[in-house]
C-alpha positions as CSV (number, residue, x, y, z in Angstrom):
1,X,-12.4,32.3,199.6
2,X,-13.8,29.1,198.2
3,X,-11.3,26.4,197.0
4,X,-11.8,24.7,193.7
5,X,-9.9,22.2,191.6
6,X,-8.0,24.9,189.8
7,X,-6.7,26.1,193.2
8,X,-5.3,22.7,194.3
9,X,-4.5,20.9,191.0
10,X,-0.9,20.3,189.9
11,X,-0.1,21.4,186.4
12,X,3.3,19.7,186.4
13,X,2.2,16.1,185.9
14,X,3.6,13.2,183.9
15,X,1.7,11.4,181.2
16,X,1.8,8.1,179.4
17,X,0.7,7.1,175.8
18,X,-1.7,4.3,175.2
19,X,0.7,2.7,172.6
20,X,3.7,2.8,175.0
21,X,5.1,-0.6,176.1
22,X,4.3,-1.3,179.7
23,X,8.0,-1.7,180.5
24,X,8.6,1.9,179.3
25,X,5.7,3.1,181.4
26,X,7.1,1.4,184.5
27,X,10.5,3.2,183.8
28,X,8.6,6.5,183.6
29,X,7.0,5.8,187.0
30,X,10.5,5.4,188.5
31,X,11.9,8.5,186.7
32,X,8.9,10.6,187.8
33,X,9.3,9.4,191.4
34,X,12.9,10.5,191.4
35,X,12.2,13.8,189.7
36,X,9.4,14.7,192.2
37,X,11.1,13.2,195.3
38,X,7.9,11.3,196.1
39,X,6.4,8.1,194.9
40,X,4.2,8.4,191.8
41,X,1.5,5.8,191.8
42,X,-0.6,6.8,188.8
43,X,-0.5,8.8,185.6
44,X,-2.9,10.0,183.0
45,X,-2.8,8.4,179.6
46,X,-3.1,10.9,176.7
47,X,-3.6,10.0,173.1
48,X,-1.7,11.4,170.2
49,X,-4.2,14.3,169.8
50,X,-3.6,15.3,173.5
51,X,-7.0,14.0,174.8
52,X,-7.4,12.0,178.0
53,X,-7.6,8.3,177.0
54,X,-7.4,6.7,180.5
55,X,-5.4,6.4,183.7
56,X,-2.7,3.8,184.6
57,X,-2.0,3.2,188.3
58,X,0.0,0.9,190.4
59,X,-3.3,-0.8,191.3
60,X,-3.9,-1.7,187.6
61,X,-0.5,-3.2,187.3
62,X,-0.7,-5.1,190.6
63,X,-4.2,-6.4,189.7
64,X,-2.6,-8.0,186.6
65,X,0.3,-9.5,188.6
66,X,-2.1,-11.0,191.1
67,X,-3.0,-14.6,190.1
68,X,-6.3,-14.8,188.2
69,X,-7.3,-18.0,190.0
70,X,-7.2,-16.4,193.5
71,X,-11.0,-16.8,193.9
72,X,-10.7,-20.5,193.1
73,X,-7.8,-21.0,195.5
74,X,-9.5,-19.0,198.3
75,X,-7.0,-17.3,200.6
76,X,-3.5,-17.3,199.4
77,X,-1.4,-19.6,201.5
78,X,2.4,-19.4,202.1
79,X,2.8,-22.4,199.7
80,X,2.3,-21.1,196.1
81,X,3.2,-22.8,192.9
82,X,6.9,-22.5,192.1
83,X,7.6,-19.7,189.7
84,X,4.1,-18.1,189.8
85,X,5.4,-14.6,190.7
86,X,8.1,-14.7,188.0
87,X,5.6,-15.9,185.4
88,X,3.2,-13.0,186.3
89,X,6.0,-10.5,185.9
90,X,7.1,-12.0,182.6
91,X,3.6,-11.6,181.2
92,X,3.8,-7.8,181.8
93,X,6.6,-7.6,179.2
94,X,4.3,-8.2,176.3
95,X,1.7,-5.6,177.4
96,X,1.0,-2.0,176.3
97,X,-0.3,0.8,178.5
98,X,-3.7,0.6,176.8
99,X,-4.0,-3.1,177.9
100,X,-4.0,-2.3,181.6
101,X,-5.1,1.4,181.8
102,X,-8.5,2.3,183.2
103,X,-10.3,3.9,180.2
104,X,-13.3,5.3,182.0
105,X,-11.7,8.0,184.2
106,X,-13.5,10.2,186.7
107,X,-12.8,13.8,185.7
108,X,-13.6,17.1,187.2
109,X,-13.9,20.7,185.9
110,X,-11.6,23.4,187.1
111,X,-14.5,25.0,189.0
112,X,-15.3,21.9,191.0
113,X,-15.5,22.8,194.8
114,X,-13.0,21.1,197.1
115,X,-15.8,19.6,199.2
116,X,-17.2,17.9,196.0
117,X,-13.6,16.7,195.2
118,X,-13.3,15.2,198.7
119,X,-16.7,13.5,198.4
120,X,-15.7,11.9,195.0
121,X,-12.3,10.8,196.3
122,X,-13.7,9.2,199.4
123,X,-16.8,7.5,197.7
124,X,-14.9,6.3,194.7
125,X,-11.6,5.4,196.5
126,X,-9.4,7.4,194.1
127,X,-6.2,9.2,194.9
128,X,-6.0,11.4,191.8
129,X,-8.5,13.1,189.5
130,X,-7.7,14.8,186.2
131,X,-9.0,18.3,185.8
132,X,-10.4,18.4,182.3
133,X,-11.9,21.0,179.9
134,X,-12.9,19.9,176.4
135,X,-11.2,16.5,176.8
136,X,-7.9,18.1,177.5
137,X,-6.1,17.8,180.9
138,X,-5.4,21.1,182.6
139,X,-4.0,19.5,185.8
140,X,-4.4,16.7,188.3
141,X,-5.8,16.9,191.8
142,X,-4.0,14.5,194.2
143,X,-5.6,13.5,197.5
144,X,-2.5,14.5,199.4
145,X,-2.7,18.0,198.0
146,X,-6.4,18.2,199.0
147,X,-5.5,17.0,202.5
148,X,-2.8,19.6,203.0
149,X,-5.1,22.4,201.7
150,X,-7.6,21.4,204.3
151,X,-4.9,21.4,207.0
152,X,-3.6,24.8,205.8
153,X,-7.1,26.3,206.0
154,X,-7.7,24.7,209.4
155,X,-4.5,26.0,211.1
């Protein structure tokens, strides 16, 4: 039997709205992690018509918290300007999900073969890929689920 996205995708995933305050989204990350008894690091963003609008991940948020002038400073040293971290966190309070989400999301079809999924995840360094048909999310394939499917087939 060949494995495809529809065989490994999760259909019980959490979503965010683009017009949601980032503070609410962060609360949803925490709640989703508690509900699933595992850390949730990214969620699809769905617009009011139910279409995929983007993806928000911990990476997007941390990239914003990271000082913009890091390239000018070179390597970050132990001595950083006082209050820099708190100021970065405070800037998050005025943002919306759409301000930080990745709008151009890699997507796959339900029929996508697991080897193709593995190839995409490795080449593109992604941990989750929405499974989409006609701009609507059917599920999400997580790299951990792909890995455990591979293990299960191996053993």
